[in-house]
N, C-alpha and C positions, 0 to 999 in steps of 0.2 A: 337848219344845216344838216345835210346828209353826208355822212362819211362812209367810205368803202375801203376795205383792206383785204389783203391776201389771207390774213389770219385774224379772226376776232375770237377772243377767248371768253366764253360764257361759263356759267356754272356746270354745264353738261357737255360742251362741245368746243373744239378749236378747229376752225377752218375758214374758208372764204365767207365774208359776211359784211353787214352794213349796220349803221346806227343813225337814227334820226334824233336830233337834239333841238329842243325849243327852250331858249333861255338857259337856265341852269339845270334842266331836267332831260334825261333820256326818255323819249316818248315811244320809240320803237327800236327793237333790235332783231335783226333777221339774219338767216343763213343764205348763202348763195349770192346770186346777182342782185344788186339793189333795184328797187322798183322804178327808178328813173336815173338819169345821169347824175352822179354824185357831185356835190359842191366841192368835196375834197376827196381825191382818189389817192390813197396812201400806198398803192402798188403792193409790193410783196412784204410790206411791214406787218408787225404783230401788234394788235391792240389788246391791252389787258386792263382790268379795273385799276383805278388809282390805288396805290399801296396804302395800307393802314398800319402805321407803326405805333404799337402801344407801349414801347419801352425805348426811350431815346433821351439822352441828357444834353445833346448839343451837336454842333457840326458847323463846318465852314468858318471856324474861329469863334462862333457864337455859342452861348451856353444858357441853359435854363437854371443853372445853379448859382449864378453870381449876382442875383438881385438887380439885374439891368435889363429893362424891357427891350432896349434896342439890341442887346446881345441875343435875347431870346428870339426876336424877330429875325435876326440874321440866321440863326439856326434853323428856324422854320423855312425860310426862303431857300436856304441851301438844300435841305432835304426835299423840298417840293420840286426843285429843279431836277432831282434824281427820282421823281415819281411818287414821293410820299405826299399824297393830297390830303391825308388825315393824320394828324400828329397828336399823340398823348404825351405831354411834356413831363419828364421824370425828374424828380428831385432826389437828392441823396441825404444820408444822415447828417444832421446838423443840430446845434444847440436849439432849445425850444424857441427862443425869440427869432433866430435866423430862419428857422423852418417856417414859422408863422408868417414872417415877412415874404418868404418865397412863395408861399401859397397865395397870399394877398396879391402879389404882383402878377402871378400867372392867372389868377381868377379874372383879372381885368382883361387879359388877352383872350381868355376863353369867352368872356362876355362879348368881346368884339368879333368873335368867330375865327380868330386866327389859329387857335388850337382847339382840339376836341375836348380837352379837359386836362386834369393833373393826375400824375401817378406819384405816390409817395413810396419810394424804395427806402425803407427805414424811417425812424431810427430803432425800430423794435426788432432787431436782428441778432443772430448768434455771434458771440465773440469768436468762436472757433471757425466760423464760416463767413467772416465779415467782408472778405475781399477788399474792394476799394471803398470802404466806408471807415470813417474815423472811429477807431475803437473806443476812445474816451467818451464819445457821445452816444454810444449804444445804451439802451435802457429798456426796462420793462414797460409795456403799454400802461399808460395812466389814463383812466377814463376821462378825467378833466381835460388833459391835453388833447386827447382824441376829439372830444366834443368841441374844443376851441378851434382845432384845425378844420374840422368839418364845417363849422360855422363860418370861418374865415373864407373857406372855399365857396360858400354860397351855392352848393350843388355842383361845383366844377371838379371836385375830387372824385374821380371815377374808379381809381384802383389804389389799394394800399398793400404793399408787400410786408410780411412779418414772419418771424420764426415761431411756430406754434408751441415750442417748448418753453418760451419765456413765460414767467408768471403773469397771469391775466390775459394771455394771448387768445385763448378760446373765447373768453367773454368779449374781447375786442373784435374778433372775427364776427361774432353774432351782432354786435353793434354796427359794424361796417355793413354787413349784409342787410340789416334792417333798414339802413338809410338808403339802400338802393345802389350803393357802391360795390365794387368787387374786392373781395379779400383774396390775396394771393399768398401762396406758401413759397418762401425763398430765403436764401442766406440762412440755411437751417441745418442743424445737426440732429434733428429729430429722427426717431426710428419709424418703422412701419406703423405702429400703433398711434404714434403722435400725429403722423400725416393723415391717417384715417379719421382720427378725432377732429382734426382741422376741417376735413371735408364735411363731416357730419355737422360741424358747427356752421358751415356755410361757405368755406373757401372754394373757389371755382377756377382759379388760375394757378399754374406753377411757373414761378419766375425763373427765366433762363434755366430750364431743366438741365440737370447734371452739374452745372456750374455753381460754385458756392453752396454745395449740397452734399450731404453724406452719400458716398457712392454705394452702388449695389454690391452686396456680398451674397453668395448663394445660401448662406444660413442666416443672414441678417439683411434682408432686401432693402431696408431703409425706405425713405420717402419716395424715391423715384418710381418704384413698382406700384405703390399705392396711387400715385398721381397719374401714371399712364393708364392704369387699369380701370379707373373710374370714369364713366362717360360724362359725368357732370363737370369734369375738369378739362380746361384748355391748357395745353403745355406750350410755353414759349421755347423756341429754339433759335440760337444764334448760328446760322449756317454761313460763317464767314471764313472758314478754313483755319481759324485759330482756336475758337472756343470749343469745338467738338469735331470729331471725325465725321465725314459725310455718311459713313455707314450707320452711325447712330441716328442721323436724321432718317435714313431709309428704314431703319428698324422701327422707330417710333411712328413714322408715317404709315407703315404697314399695319402696326398694331392698333393705331388710333387715327385713321385717315381724316376724320372730320373734326379733330380736336387739336390740331397743330397750328400754332401762330408763329410765323417767322417774325423776328424782331432784330433790330440792329444793336441796341444797347450802346449807341454811338455817343462819343464825347466830342468836345469842341474841336479836337484834332482831326476829325473826319474831314477829308477833302483838303487837308493842309499838309505841309511838309513835316518830315521827322523833326523832332526837337523836344523842348520842355513845355509842359502845359500844366493845368490844374484841373482837378475834378473835385468840386466842392472845395474843401480846405486842404486837399492832398496833392503833393507834387507828383507829376506823372512824366515819364520819358517815353517818347514814341520813337522806335527804331524799326526800320523795315515795315512800317505800317502797323506795328503791334504796340499797343499802349500798355505800359507796366508801371506800377508804383515804384518810386525811387527808393522807398524805405526797405522793401523786401522782394521786389520783382514780381509781385502778384499781377495778373492781368487786371487792367483798369478800364473796363468798358471796351469799346471797339472803335475803329476808324471806318467802319463799314457804312454803306448806303443800301437802301432797299433794292435798288436795281441790281447791285452786285449780289446781294443775298438771294434775290429771285433767280438770277442766272445760275448761281451755284445750286439752288434747289432743283432747277430743271435738269442740270447735268447729273445730279445725284440720283434722280429717280430712275429705276430700272424699267422704264416704260418707253413706248414709242413717243416721239416728240409731241404730237398733239395731246396725248394723254398726260404727259409730263407737264405741259403748259397748263392744263386744266387744274391738275393737283397743286402745282406751285402757286397759281393765281388764287386758289382757294386758301392756301396757307398764308399768302402775303396780303390778302385783302378780306376775303369773306369771313374766315374764322376769327381773326382779330376784331373785326367790326362787331360781330355777334357777341364776342366775349365781353365787350364793355358796353353792350346795349345800344349800338348804333344801327339804325334800321335803313337809312337812306344812302349808305355807302357800302362798298365792298363787293359789288357785283355789277355786271353789265346787263341790265334788265330794265324794261319799261317802268317808269316811276322813280327810278334811282337818280341821285344827283349825277350830273354829267362830269364825273371825274374819271379820267382815263389816261393811260400812258401809251404812247406810240413808240414801239421799239423797232430798231433795225433787225434784220434777220439774225445777227449775232447777239441780240438781246441788249444792245446798248441803247440808251435813251435817245430818241429822235426829237420828240416834242411831248409836252404835258398839257392836258386840258384839265383845268380846275374850275368846278362849278360853271362849266360852259364857256370858260375863257381860256384861250391859248396863253400860256406863259411865255415870256420872252425867252429867246434861245439861250441867253446868258443870264446869270443871277445878278442882274444889275438894275432891275426895274422895280416899280411899286408892287407891294404884296397884294394878292387877291385874297378873298376870304377863304377860311379853311373849310 
């Protein structure tokens, strides 16, 4: 199948182009006029790589946190319809038995190819920066529990977020890195030295930078400066208009352009009406599209989708539109894929899996191609493989 479009966004260029697809693989990607009459002419639409979301808890009324595989499938399908062709399913802090059950359930979905793996956000987080995590279940990393969770995941756990100031956290980071998973710094009140120690121990991701993290002070720079300044670290940013000002995205993007990963941190309420929901065991109220804990008003994940985040990132870049598209596509697909060790997704290039999003000129989703298959226009059909 040969596709042509007014704008095809590759790692280096955004402009008129074409893509050749054989089965689930991109075989050729070119600029300018296609070599023959295309099978699908997308006109003035924009083609970008399928989005890679490495931090998402649910969406479309479905959740990864409620131990229900059908609910998890609903969340994947919802986000796939919004362009996320690769999903890392995120769990939240829970009691040991519940967390283990959640890992076992999601490991089966990973084995089926529905998700790219599992992200454990907690339970080894800071009480002072716990955000939407159950404070009574926060604990220090226990080597036995960590080994049990990694074993239950059977290789599906790709990332674990923890606060480096907790007792035993640096040893846990070393263990995580040694297994091939990613250790992430987040929900932390650590200082600059603590963040640097975590990076030296093997941490390579900053979980939703700025949020649930000690802020920058000019005499006490804290973890943010350490995480942004180190080229070994990928920094997650939630560019949804709620979690941070777009100028912060511009600043971090300028400082570390090849190390920004856009994420949604979405919960079940994404794509649904305002009302009452749950994130793990916590009650959440969504009003005006903003999710907050009922107990204290803290932000509780988001209701964002990656197409919205991508469009916001394009708008925030102080660049001509073609260049802004290239940068935003890198941040929404290429960088997050690389951060968790995925090699066949994240760019439009020969040999990559045929995952792409067709956007109208206003950057709303027109169609989604996942592993060479067009998804139904509405999220009411059978799931394709992740």
